N, C-alpha and C positions, 0 to 999 in steps of 0.2 A: 504494499500499499504506499503510495507516494503522497508527499504533502501537496495539496492543491495549489494551483497558481493563484496568487493575490491579484485580485481585479482592481480594487480601489479602497479608499479609506472608509471607516465607519461613520455614519451619520446618525446622531441621536434621533429617536422617534418617541414622543411622549405617549405613554399608555395610561389613560385615565382610570382611576380606581383600582389599580393593581399594586400600588406601593412600590412599583419598579419602573424602569424605562427600558425601551429597546433600542438596539443599534442595528443599522444596516450592516449586512454581513460583508466580510472581505472574501468570502468563499462561496461557492455554490453548493446546493444540497446534494449533488451527485456524488461528491467525494467527501470522505471523513477525515478529520485531522488524525494523523498517526502520532501518538504521544510516546511511542517507542519504549513503553513501560518494561518490556522484557529484555532489553538489550543493555547490559551494564556499561558497555564502552561509549554509549552515546550520551548526548545531553540529557539531563534530567527532565526537561520539559520543552515543548515547542510553544513559542509564544509569537504573536503577531503584534507588532508596534503600530497601533492604529494612528498615532500622531505623525509617524513618518511615512506610512504607506502613500497617503495622498500627495506627497511631495516627490515621489519617484516617477519620473517621466521618461518614457521611451523617446528617442529622438524623432521617430516618425510622428509622435503626437504633436510636435511643434508645427508640422506641415499641414496638419488637419484642421487647426484653427477651430472655427464655429462648428464644424462637422463633429469634432470630438465632443463638445458640450452637448450637442443634440443626441449623440450616441449615449452619453452618460445619463441624460434625462430619460432616455428610452429604456436604459438598463435599470434605472431605479424602479421603473414601473413593471419589470419583468417579473413573472411568477417563479423564476428560477432562483430568486434572491432570498437569502435568509436574514431574518431579523432577530438579533439576539436580545434576549431579556436580561437585564442587569439591575442591580440595586442602585438607586440614586444616592448621592452623598447625604448622609444623616438619616437615611431611611430607617424608621423604627422597626421594620420588619427584618432588617439585617441583624443577625444575632450579635455581631460585634457592637451594635448600637442599642442593645437591651438596656434597660435601666439598671442602676447599681443594685437595687433591691432585687430585681429579677435575676441578675447574674448570681448573686449570692444564694437566692432560694434554689436555683438550678444546681449550684456547686454543692450546697449542703444535701440536697436530695439524692444526687448520684453518689456522693461520699457516704451517705447513710446506707445506700445499697451495698457499697464496698465493705463497710463495717460489718453488716449482717453476714455477707458472704465469707469475710475473713474469720468472723467468730465461728461460723459453722464449720469451717475447714478444720479447726482444731478442737472445738468443744466436744465434738464426737468422741474423741479419745478418752475423755473423762468418764464416759459411760461404759467402758470396757468391762469392769467387774460384773455389774448386773446384766449386761447384754450377753456376755459369754455363758453366764449361768442360765438366763432365760431361754436362749437359743441353742444351748448345748454346743457352743462353738469354741474353738481354740483361740489363744491369744493371737496367733498368726493370722487366722481367718479374720479376726476383728481388725487387725492391723492392715489388712488388704483394703478395707473400706477407707482407711486414712490415705493410703497410697492411690487408690482409684480417683480420689478427688484431685490430687496433684497431677495425675496423669491426664485427666480431662483438661486441667488448666494448661498443660503443655501442648496438647494436640488440637483441641477444638478452635482456639483463637487463630490458628494458622489459615483458616478458611472463613470462620464465622464473621470476622470483622468486615468482610467484603459486603456483607448485607447492609451495613449502615450507609455504604456508598449508593446502593440501589433504593433502599426503602426509607432511609433516614435513621437517626439515633433514637428517637422517641418510640417507634414501634419495636425496635430491638430491645430496648429496656423493659417494655411492658411484657413482651413475650418471655423474656428472661425471668422476670419476676413471677409470672404465672408458672412457668416451668419449675422454678426453684420451689414454690409452694407445693406443687404436685409431688415433686421428688422427696421433699421432707415428709410429706404425708405418707409416701410409699415406705420410707424407712420406719416411720413412727409406728405403722400398722403392720410391719413385716413379721412373718411367723417363722422365717429361717434366715440364716446368715447370707445365703445366695441372694435373696431379695435386697438385703441390706447393701451388699457390695454393688449390685446394679444400681440401686437408687443413689448410692454415693457417687458412682461415676457420672450418672446423668445429672445429679445435682451440681457436681463440679462443672460439667459442661455448660449448664445454664448460668451458674455463678461466675463462669469465666468472663462474662461481659463486664463484671464489676472491675476486674483487673485490666482488661484489654481496652476498654472503651472510654473510661472516665477521663483519662488524660487527654484524649482527643476532644471530648466534650468541653473540657476547661479551655483548651486551646482555641475552640470554636468562638468563645464568647469574651475571652480576656485577651487584652493586648499583651505582647511579650513582657513589657516592663511591669505588668500588673499580676503576672501569674505566679509570683513567688509565694504569696500567702495562700491563695487557693490550692496550689499544688502541695504545700506544706500540710493543709488540712486533709487532703486526700491521702497523702503518705502516712500521716498519723493514723488515720481510720484503718488503712489496710495492713499496717505493721502492728498497731496496738490491738486490732480486732481479735487475733488469736489469744492474746493474754486476757482480754476482757471476757471473752466467751468461756475461757477455762475457769477463770475466777468464780463466775456464776454457776457453771456446770458442775464443779466440784461440790458445792453444797446442794445442788439439785439431785446429784447421784447419791449423796449421803442420806437424803430424806427417804425413808422407807416407803412413803406413799408416791413418790415420783419416779426415781431412777432414770434409765437411759432414754425411755420413750419420751419423757417430758423434756429432755434436752432438745429433741426434735420438735415437740409441740411448741415450745417457746420460740423457736425460730420460725415456725409457721406463723405464729402471731405477729412477729415483727416484720416478716415479709408481707403479711396482710396489711399492716400499717403503711408500709411502703407503697403498696399497690393502690391504696385508697388515697393517699396524699399525693402521690406522684404526678397524676394527671392535672391536679390543681395548680401546681407550680411549674411543670415542665413545659417547655415549648420546643419545637424542632430547632436544632442548633446547626444542622449541616447546611451551609449556604447553598451548595449546588443543588441539593434536594429541593430546597425552597424555590430556587429559580426554575427548576424543572416543573414543579407543580404550577407555578405562575404561567409558564409557557403553555402548559397543557390546558389551563383554563382559557387562555387567549385563543388557542386554536379552536376550542370548542365554542367559544363565544362569537368569534369573528369568521369562522370557517376558513381562515388562512392558515394553511398547514406549515407555513415557513416561519412562524414564531417558534423560536427554540431557545433552550438554555445552552450555554457553551458546553456544559458537561455531557450533554446528549451527543455531542459530536466529538468530544475529546476523551471521554472516559470509555474504555472498552466494555464489553458485555460482562455480566456477573460471572459467567463461567471463566472468562479470561482473567478477571480480577482475582478469582480464587486460585486459578493455576499460577499466576504471577506471585500471589502472596505466599504460596507454599514454596515454590521453586527458588524464589529470590532469597527468601529467609534462609533456606538450607545453604545456598551458594554463599551468602555472606558469612554464615557461621563457620564454614570450612575454608574460606579463602581470605578473609579479612583478619589480619592479626589482631587489630584492636577489638573487634567483636569476639573473636575466639578467646583471647586472653581474659577479657572481662566475663565471658560466659562461663569459663571454667571456674574462675574465682567466685562469682556470684552464685554459680550452680553448687559449688561446695558449701557456701555459706547457707544457702537455702536448704540443702540436704541436712545440715546441722540443726537448722530450725525445726525441721519436721522430726529429727531424732529427739530433740529436747521435748517436743510435744508428746511424743510417744513414751519416753523413758523417764520423764521427771516424776511421774506418779509412782512407778515401781522403785525408783531410786529412793525417793524420800520415804516411802513406806518401809522398805527394807533396811535403810540406814538409820532413820530417825523415828520409825514407827508412827508416821503421820497418818491421820485419818483422811478420807477422800476429800472431805471439805477443806482440811488444812492444806492438802496437796494443791487444791484449786487456788487457795489464797496465795501460794508461792508464785503463781503466774502473774501476780501484781508486779513482780520485778520486771517482767517483760514490758508492762505499760510504762513503768518508771524509766526504763532504758530508752524507750521511744521518745519520751518527753525530753530527756537529756540530749538524746540525738538531734531533736528539733532545735534545741538551743545551740548546739554546735553548727547546725546548718544556717541558722540566722548569721552567725559570725562568718560562715563560709561565703554567704552571699556578699558580705561586705568585702571580703578578700577578693572575690570574683570581680566585683565592680572596680576595685583598685588595680588588679593586676591583668585584667583581660586585654587592655590595649597592647601590652607587651608579651603576654603569655599565650593569648588566644584561648581555645577551649581547655588547655591544660590548667587554666586557673580554676577549673572546676574540681581539681584533684587534691586540693589541700586536705579536705576532710576525709577523702579516701585514703590518703597516706596515714592519717591518724588512725582510721579504722583498721587498716592493715596490721597495725601493731596492737591495737586493743583486742582484736578478734582472737589471736592465739593466747593473749594474756588472760582474757576471760575464760577461755577453755582450760588453760593450766589451773586457774583458780578453782573453777568447778571440779576438775578432776582431783585435785589434791586436797579437796575438803570432803570427799566422799568417805569419811570415817565417822563411826559414832562418837569418837572423842572430840571431834571438831563441831562446834555449834552449827546448827542448820543455816544460820545466816550467812555462813562462808559459802555454801553452794548457791544461796539466793543472790549474793553479791557477784558470784560468777556469771549467773544468768543475766543479771543487770548489765554487766560489762559486755557480754556477748551481744545482747539486744541493742545496746548503744551503737556497737560497731555495725551490726547488721543493718540498722536503720540508715546509717551514713553510706554503707556500701550500696544499698538499694537506691537511694536518692542520687548518689554519684554516678552510678551506672546509667541511669536514665538521663540525667542532664548532660553528661559527657558525650554519650553516643548521640544524643539529639543534636548537640552543637557540631559534632564531627561530620555527621552524615546528612544533615539538612533535609532535603526532600526524600532521602532514602532512610530517614531515621526510623520510620515505622517497621521496615524490614530488619534493620539492625536491632531494634529493640525486641522484635518478635523472635530473633535468633537467640538472644540471651535469655528471653522468657521461656523458650522451649528448653534450653539447657538447664535453666534454674529449676523449673518445675519437674523435668525428668529426674533430676537428682533428689527433689523432694518426694518423688514417688518411690525411688529405689532405696534410699538410705534406710527408711524405717523397716524394710523388709529383712535386712540382715543385722540391724543394731541389737535386737533382742538376743540373737545367737551370739553375737560378738561379745556383749556384755557378760553373758553366762560363762563364756570361756575366759575372757580377759579381766572380768570385773569392771565396775564403773570407773574405778581408779585408773586402770591401765588402758581401758578402751577409750575414755575421753582424753587421755594423755596422747594416745596415737592420733586422734583427731587434732589435737593441739599442734602436734609435730608437723602434720601436713599443712595446717594453717600457717605455721611459721615459714614453711618452704614457699608459700604464696605471698609472703610480705613484699618481695621485690616488684610485683606486678604493677601497682600504681605508681611506684617510684620510677620504674622503667618507662612507663607511658608519659610521665611528667617530663622526663629527661629527653626521651627520643620520639615522643608523639608527633611533633611536626614532620620529622623525616619519614616516619611510618605512614603518616597520612598522605604525603606527597607521592608515595609510590602506589597508593590505593586508586583503583579504577573509579571508586565511588566518592570517597572522602576528598579526592583531589579536585573534584568538581565544585566543592563548596568553598566559597571564598569568605575568608574571615577578615573583617576590616576593623 
């Protein structure tokens, strides 16, 4: 498919009552713009400069004089011409121009969805004692349900995020919320462990929207200079969610009238609250989808089939988008050193998070004789770690503003370098406090330090890859998300056997030693990042000023 010939400049056409305006097209409708999404070596986007096109004159046009003007007037009336619908400046229908209150209402609504999904991912593990008893299941079978959630988070977003390009973000959120309610009902009513495992996978599939799409929603409505606080709210929700869910679930599990099924019922209630309130505050935030809807209304109202949104000509079909989303993600993961290095590091860190979720209960029960409710309270250390991690991120943003002119994207890595040191330090503290003679607060402090580092690793990976890869950031982030959640699915499956052989002391020491070997990763990227990006087919196309 070739890029069509540019005929002439775009001329605005007012469209009454639509909240948008249209532009005369620079191309005919017989040919579609090829955005070259699947070819890594080419330019990331194809653009047509409307302000310059009208000034490009062929020498033969000078000879035609008045005949040229007559020909252009005739061309304007031609039915072959496309009229593009666009937002006017200051248009309140443009998501970027939503009111401040509306933006925060949307941000809090989608972040609340993330909080519920993150809570559900981990709270499930606190119900293992009563669930294994009621369903006559083994500890490993129960752990499969924890891993299935992470596996769905790894695989489903590879293709599901493409639906927001076709249908918009709002319908995807609603479908995900309804699916999450149904899957939690499935687990709550399950009569065997197999039903639980399937329900957990499908629950993770619907819940993956919370992790995969909220960042894009925030980017739709907030300007880059305004995204710091909204993204921090989202990060705290998704990172502190597992701790919050476990704190509550520990006491739910201990109550003889509630147990594991009520952990699921509580989440059903919160998902229901989300579904009831969400339509009241949410508006569609995908600009291309809004313009496509406006163009469709104009075609129906006027009978003119040449009213179009640019995304209708520039964005490939849904099937093509899904193919590109999957293949480019895998390509970046295995060919880009920056993506690969951060994916290994973040993947290991996320694996440790799921190991903690699965093993904190048995560890504190065996070492300090904690009850299930007391075990749940220990997870408050995770919440505290996320809060301190956010404080560090506030200072990181100040350093970024100061050093970005000279360091570029590497100015994002100061907190990552600190986290690289804190991560193994927290693991060593946790490992070497797993003795009855050491007060329980020692293990809790280790968890606190680990979560502080994980929060900063999570934020640093997202912000650094977004800065490095620009228009390709979604694929780069999807690559690290795939690696991260695959490790989250795999690690809990062998941790129980490892701790039974090595004990909690030496098993966590082994993890700490591996984390120590990964300390150089952010330091190496800070030092050699520009040189590595210069050799990248993708990152080299992003210009940092």
